[in-house]
N, C-alpha and C positions, 0 to 999 in steps of 0.2 A: 420426707419418707412416709407420709401418714395415708398413702392411698390404701383405701380398705375396700375389700369385697364381702366382708361377714363372712361366715362359714360357708364353704363353697358345697354345693350339691355334688355328690359324686357321679350322679347320672348326668350325662352330656344331653342324651335326647332320647326319645322313644319312638320305635318304629313299629307301629301297631302295639302287639303286646311284648315285643322286644325291647328290654331296656339297654342302651350302650353307656357303658360306664366310661368316665373320663380316663380311667386307669388303661383301659383298651386302646382308646383313641391316642393316647401319648405314646404308649408302647409301639402302636402300629407306626405312627410318623417318625419315631426314632429308628426303628427297623429300615423303613423305606429310605431315611437319610442315609444311613450307615450302608445300604444296598447301593445307593447312588454314588457314594464316594468311593466305595471300593472297586465299583465298576471303572469309574474314571481313573483312579490309579492302576487298576488292571491294564487298561489300554496301555500305559506307560511301559509297563513290565511285560508286555505281549501276553497277557491273559485275555483270553475269549469271554466277552460278558456272559455267554450262555453258561460259563461253568458256575459263575456267581448265582445265576437265576436257578440252575438246577440244583446246587447245594442249598440254597436257602428254602426250596421246596421240601426237601427231606430235612433239614435241621430245625426249622421251625416248629413243626408238631413233635419231634422226638425231644428237642428242648423243652417245650411245655410239659411233656409228660414226665421227664426226668427232674425237672424242677418240683413238679407235685411229689413225685416218688421219694425225693430227697427228703422234703418236708414231712412226709407221713412217715417215714422210716424212723425219723428222730422225735416223732411225736407218736408211736406206736400204742403207748398206753391209753391214748385217748381214742384213736381209731379203731382199736382192736374190739372195742364195745359195740360198734356200730359200723359195719365194713361200708354201708351205703354212703357214709359220709366221705369215703375216700374220693368219689367221684365228684362231690359237689365243690368243684373248685372256684366256683363264682362266689362261695361264701369265704374266699380267701384262703391263703396257705400255699404259697410257691416260695421257692428258695432260688435265689439267682446264682449261686455256686452250683446247685443242682441242674440248671438250665446250660450253663457255661459247660460243665462237664459232659452233658449229653450232647451239645451242639459239636465239641471237639471229638467225642467218639465217632458222631457223623462224619465229620471231616476226614479223619485219618482214613476210614472205609471208604469214602468218596474218593479221596484221592488216590487211594491204592487201586481202586476198582478202573479208575481213569488212567492210571500210571501218570499221576501229576505231582508236582512238587509241593510236598505239604507244608514245608518249611515255608516256602515263597508265598503259598496261599495265606497262611497264618500272618505272616509279615503284612501282607495287604490289608487284610480285614481288622487286624488287631486295633489300630487306631480309632477305626469307626464303630468297633464294638464298646471300646470304653466311653466313647462319645454318647452311644445309644445308651448305655448304662448310667451315664450322667443325666442325660434326657429323662430315661425312664424312673427315675427316683422322684420326680415330680408326680408321678403317679401316685406314689406312697404319700406325698405331700396332700393329695386330693384326699385320700382315703383315710388320712389323719393317722397313718400307721409309721413304722420303722423310725419311731421318735426315741429319746432319751429319757431321763428321769425327770421327775417335776422341778419347774423352776420358777422364779416369780417373774412378774410382768416386767419388772425393773430389770432384770438381767437380759431379757429378750430386747428391751429398748436400748440397753448399754451396746448391743451388737449393731445398731443402727440398721435393722432390719425393716424391710417395707411394711406398713401395716397390715396388710392382706397375710403375710406370713405369720404375723404375730397372733392375728384373728384364727387362722386356721390351726395353731398349735395349742389353742384353747379348747380342751376336750373334756366336755361336762363341767366346765368351771375352772379346770386346772390347767395352767401353761406348762408346756413339755419342751425340752431341749429338742432343737430341729436337727437331729443327727441326718435325717433326709438330705438336707441342705449342705452338710459338711461333706458327705461322700459325693453329691453332686458336684460340688466345687472341685474335689480332690480329683475326679474322673474327668471333668472337663480341662482341668489343669494338665492332667496327663495326657489327654488328647493334643492339645496345644504343643506341648514339649515334643511329643512324638512326631508330629506334623513338621515341626520345625527342625527338627534333627535327621529324620529318615532319608533326605535327599543330600545328606553331606557325604561327599565321597570317601571311602575308607575308614567309615566310622561303624558301621553295623555290617556284620557277615549275615548270610542267609539265616533266619530263624533267631536272630537276637532282637529284631523288633517285637517279635512276640513274647520273647522270654522277659524282655525289659517291662512290656505291658503287665505280664504276670507279677513281676517283681513289684512294680509300682502299685497295682491295684491292691494286692494282697498286703503290702506294707500298710497302706492307709486303711485298709479294711479292718485290720486288726485292731488298730486304736479306735476306730469310730465304732466297731462292733460292740468293743467294751463298754461304750457309753449307752448303748441302747438297752431298753427294758423288756423287748417283746421278742426277744430272739432265742434261737433253741439252745439249750445249756447241756454240755456234757463234762460233769466234774467241775473243776475250779474255773473253766473257760467255757465261752460259748463254741458251739460247734463251728462256726465261721473262723472264730480265732483260731483253733487248732489247725483248721484247713488253711488259712492264711499263713501260718508259720510253716508249714510243709511246703506251700507253694511257693513261698519268698525263698527259703532256703534251697529248694530244688532248683528254682530257676537260676540263682547265683552260681549254684555248683554247675549246673549245666553249661551256663556261658563259658566258665573258667575252664571246664573240661574239654567243650568243643575247640575253644581257643588253643588250648595247650596240645592236645591229641589230634586234632583235626584241622591243622593249620591251612590247609588247602581248600577249606569250604569257600565257596565263591562270595564276594561281596554282594550285598543286597541290590546296588546299582550297576553291578557287573553287565556291561555292554555286550560281551561276547558270550553270554551263558543266556541261551534262550530258555523259555518256561517249558516248551517242548513238552515230552512225555516222560519225564524224570522224576524219580523219587528220592529226595535228598534228606 
């Protein structure tokens, strides 16, 4: 596992005076793959492909804005002194939780406007979203960000990591914990589990694939976030850790509540329940 690339240039290529970053390329590819998989699953669940295309056109820009807004709000002491910095998103500073919350808000409004089943829509896209998140973390790898505390070269070697990962974790002569990799593995493992389980009959009620995704992602994110050194703080914990706790507990409670108080919710694979124009 000695394959080495040296320190990777974050610029993928240039078009005239425009520099295209690997971060954007990786995120773009992750979104396209997620969209393709969602459309494929949607066909099985009687969801028109156009609904996904229409949604992504609204969700992407709003998610980007909300991801930036989330970051700026919790770093306001820095940005209040120079408001022009708020718009310089190319200098870094977006939060995935902010993007997810923005995309969720768009989805609720989108489904309500079109009288679609928001729970079913969320069930379909959730596994693809966590896959995109896992792939997207490699953009952080290229940018040498979202890392943990300083560690020794011997520690990274003991993890049996490829040489190119160890090299990229060398930032100004100091090696750092590859927390981007831990979250990527956690996310991709969540994708595999959800994909293996969601087509089992009488396992998931409508909405439970999404809630399982929320619980899985937030559980892992809490511990991985605690290892990072470049994330936003709020009191004793990082902002994302507080939100992870809220989301994890909320998802578990909501699953239990819907199972007990709404036992007639259709199964995700219910063959006699059409997507139609219902809102569940």
